[in-house]
C-alpha positions as YAML, in Angstrom:
chain: A
units: angstrom
residues:
- id: 1
  name: MET
  ca: [125.77, 87.94, 69.94]
- id: 2
  name: VAL
  ca: [127.12, 89.69, 66.90]
- id: 3
  name: GLU
  ca: [129.69, 87.98, 64.98]
- id: 4
  name: GLU
  ca: [132.34, 89.41, 63.02]
- id: 5
  name: LEU
  ca: [133.11, 89.62, 59.23]
- id: 6
  name: ALA
  ca: [135.69, 86.74, 58.33]
- id: 7
  name: GLU
  ca: [136.91, 85.16, 55.20]
- id: 8
  name: LEU
  ca: [137.83, 81.66, 54.36]
- id: 9
  name: ILE
  ca: [140.68, 81.60, 51.96]
- id: 10
  name: VAL
  ca: [140.97, 78.66, 49.95]
- id: 11
  name: GLU
  ca: [143.68, 77.98, 47.21]
- id: 12
  name: LEU
  ca: [142.22, 77.21, 43.92]
- id: 13
  name: PRO
  ca: [143.41, 74.46, 41.82]
- id: 14
  name: THR
  ca: [145.81, 75.92, 39.13]
- id: 15
  name: GLU
  ca: [146.37, 72.78, 37.16]
- id: 16
  name: ASP
  ca: [143.12, 70.91, 37.33]
- id: 17
  name: ASP
  ca: [140.39, 73.61, 35.65]
- id: 18
  name: ARG
  ca: [137.76, 70.90, 35.88]
- id: 19
  name: LYS
  ca: [138.05, 71.05, 39.79]
- id: 20
  name: LYS
  ca: [138.12, 74.91, 39.86]
- id: 21
  name: ALA
  ca: [135.08, 75.17, 37.47]
- id: 22
  name: ALA
  ca: [133.25, 72.66, 40.13]
- id: 23
  name: ILE
  ca: [134.25, 74.85, 42.98]
- id: 24
  name: LEU
  ca: [132.93, 78.03, 41.21]
- id: 25
  name: ARG
  ca: [129.91, 76.46, 40.00]
- id: 26
  name: MET
  ca: [128.98, 75.19, 43.27]
- id: 27
  name: LEU
  ca: [129.33, 78.74, 44.70]
- id: 28
  name: HIS
  ca: [127.23, 80.16, 41.80]
- id: 29
  name: GLU
  ca: [124.08, 77.67, 42.12]
- id: 30
  name: ASN
  ca: [124.02, 78.69, 45.94]
- id: 31
  name: LYS
  ca: [124.61, 82.45, 45.29]
- id: 32
  name: ILE
  ca: [127.62, 82.68, 47.62]
- id: 33
  name: VAL
  ca: [129.58, 85.83, 47.34]
- id: 34
  name: TYR
  ca: [133.35, 85.42, 46.76]
- id: 35
  name: ARG
  ca: [136.25, 87.32, 45.26]
- id: 36
  name: ILE
  ca: [139.47, 85.94, 43.58]
- id: 37
  name: GLU
  ca: [142.99, 87.25, 44.29]
- id: 38
  name: GLY
  ca: [145.38, 85.56, 42.45]
- id: 39
  name: SER
  ca: [145.25, 81.92, 42.94]
- id: 40
  name: TYR
  ca: [142.97, 82.20, 45.84]
- id: 41
  name: LEU
  ca: [139.22, 82.07, 46.55]
- id: 42
  name: ILE
  ca: [137.99, 84.24, 49.42]
- id: 43
  name: VAL
  ca: [134.71, 83.18, 50.57]
- id: 44
  name: GLU
  ca: [133.02, 85.97, 52.65]
- id: 45
  name: GLY
  ca: [131.03, 85.44, 55.90]
- id: 46
  name: PHE
  ca: [130.79, 85.21, 59.60]
- id: 47
  name: GLY
  ca: [131.69, 82.39, 62.24]
- id: 48
  name: LEU
  ca: [134.82, 81.29, 60.94]
- id: 49
  name: GLU
  ca: [135.61, 77.95, 62.84]
- id: 50
  name: MET
  ca: [137.72, 74.72, 62.51]
- id: 51
  name: VAL
  ca: [135.52, 71.57, 62.94]
- id: 52
  name: PHE
  ca: [135.61, 67.88, 62.39]
- id: 53
  name: GLU
  ca: [133.61, 66.10, 59.56]
- id: 54
  name: ASP
  ca: [133.59, 62.55, 58.47]
- id: 55
  name: ASP
  ca: [133.64, 63.37, 54.73]
- id: 56
  name: ASP
  ca: [136.61, 63.01, 51.75]
- id: 57
  name: ARG
  ca: [135.45, 66.06, 49.73]
- id: 58
  name: GLU
  ca: [137.93, 69.07, 49.67]
- id: 59
  name: PHE
  ca: [135.23, 72.00, 49.14]
- id: 60
  name: PHE
  ca: [131.35, 71.58, 49.95]
- id: 61
  name: ILE
  ca: [128.53, 73.38, 51.05]
- id: 62
  name: LYS
  ca: [125.94, 72.42, 53.77]
- id: 63
  name: TYR
  ca: [122.73, 73.86, 54.79]
- id: 64
  name: GLU
  ca: [121.20, 74.42, 58.56]
- id: 65
  name: VAL
  ca: [117.68, 75.91, 58.44]
- id: 66
  name: LYS
  ca: [116.87, 78.20, 61.10]
- id: 67
  name: LEU
  ca: [112.83, 77.45, 61.57]
- id: 68
  name: ASP
  ca: [112.38, 80.20, 64.20]
- id: 69
  name: ARG
  ca: [113.70, 83.17, 61.82]
- id: 70
  name: GLY
  ca: [112.79, 81.26, 58.66]
- id: 71
  name: ARG
  ca: [116.21, 81.42, 57.06]
- id: 72
  name: VAL
  ca: [118.90, 79.36, 55.65]
- id: 73
  name: ILE
  ca: [122.48, 79.25, 56.82]
- id: 74
  name: LYS
  ca: [124.80, 78.10, 54.06]
- id: 75
  name: TRP
  ca: [127.88, 76.61, 55.64]
- id: 76
  name: VAL
  ca: [131.02, 76.41, 53.28]
- id: 77
  name: TYR
  ca: [133.75, 73.97, 54.07]
- id: 78
  name: ALA
  ca: [137.43, 73.97, 53.29]
- id: 79
  name: LYS
  ca: [139.46, 70.44, 54.03]
- id: 80
  name: MET
  ca: [142.49, 71.38, 56.07]
- id: 81
  name: ASP
  ca: [145.71, 68.93, 55.48]
- id: 82
  name: GLU
  ca: [144.66, 66.57, 58.33]
- id: 83
  name: PRO
  ca: [141.99, 64.11, 57.76]
- id: 84
  name: ASN
  ca: [138.47, 65.07, 58.72]
- id: 85
  name: VAL
  ca: [139.38, 68.61, 59.82]
- id: 86
  name: TYR
  ca: [137.85, 71.50, 58.00]
- id: 87
  name: TYR
  ca: [137.41, 75.31, 58.01]
- id: 88
  name: ARG
  ca: [133.81, 76.33, 57.80]
- id: 89
  name: ILE
  ca: [132.37, 79.59, 57.50]
- id: 90
  name: LYS
  ca: [128.68, 80.77, 57.37]
- id: 91
  name: ALA
  ca: [128.54, 82.27, 53.90]
- id: 92
  name: VAL
  ca: [126.98, 85.59, 52.68]
- id: 93
  name: HIS
  ca: [125.03, 84.80, 49.93]
- id: 94
  name: CYS
  ca: [122.38, 86.83, 47.80]
- id: 95
  name: PRO
  ca: [118.42, 86.18, 47.57]
- id: 96
  name: SER
  ca: [118.17, 87.18, 44.04]
- id: 97
  name: SER
  ca: [120.21, 86.08, 40.92]
- id: 98
  name: ASN
  ca: [120.40, 89.84, 39.63]
- id: 99
  name: GLY
  ca: [121.56, 90.93, 43.27]
- id: 100
  name: TYR
  ca: [124.35, 88.08, 43.14]
- id: 101
  name: ILE
  ca: [125.50, 89.07, 39.58]
- id: 102
  name: LYS
  ca: [125.78, 92.81, 40.87]
- id: 103
  name: ALA
  ca: [127.84, 91.63, 43.88]
- id: 104
  name: LEU
  ca: [130.28, 89.72, 41.64]
- id: 105
  name: ARG
  ca: [130.91, 92.49, 39.55]
- id: 106
  name: ARG
  ca: [131.32, 95.08, 42.57]
- id: 107
  name: ARG
  ca: [134.20, 92.35, 43.67]
- id: 108
  name: GLY
  ca: [135.99, 92.77, 40.55]
- id: 109
  name: ILE
  ca: [135.34, 88.67, 39.49]
- id: 110
  name: PRO
  ca: [136.59, 88.31, 35.89]
- id: 111
  name: SER
  ca: [133.92, 88.15, 33.18]
- id: 112
  name: ASN
  ca: [134.64, 84.72, 32.25]
- id: 113
  name: CYS
  ca: [133.77, 83.65, 35.95]
- id: 114
  name: ILE
  ca: [130.43, 86.10, 35.96]
- id: 115
  name: ARG
  ca: [129.56, 84.33, 32.53]
- id: 116
  name: MET
  ca: [129.76, 80.99, 34.25]
- id: 117
  name: ALA
  ca: [127.54, 82.24, 37.21]
- id: 118
  name: SER
  ca: [124.67, 83.43, 34.97]
- id: 119
  name: GLU
  ca: [124.80, 80.06, 33.15]
- id: 120
  name: ALA
  ca: [124.77, 78.42, 36.22]
- id: 121
  name: LEU
  ca: [121.75, 80.40, 37.75]
- id: 122
  name: ARG
  ca: [119.99, 79.93, 34.63]
- id: 123
  name: ASP
  ca: [120.58, 76.18, 34.73]
- id: 124
  name: SER
  ca: [119.39, 75.83, 38.06]
- id: 125
  name: GLU
  ca: [116.21, 77.93, 37.33]
- id: 126
  name: ILE
  ca: [115.28, 75.65, 34.69]
- id: 127
  name: LYS
  ca: [115.74, 72.78, 36.71]
- id: 128
  name: ALA
  ca: [113.41, 74.02, 39.60]
...
């Protein structure tokens, strides 16, 4: 079964810079490809679907390991208005830090976000 390319569109918090930075840092640490259009964050991926999750967070990432293929699927979740209802997407992500930064540049991500991505990746490499 071939899945079509899809996009998860999330309105970024315009008044809360900490929350916005936390969302972007989460994407950067996981090398998840995105772009920004106005006040919207667009996560690229496959298999966009609506699911029920018992969780309070507005935005989070879960991992699914496919042992038969030796790969990791990174699901990005965004909360809807209804309680415990989320949209999720199998996010496109990069295996290397250099590839990730190049992918962000190709998508026209602002330079301050690219600097934030570089710092987040450097911090995660130091922790590892």
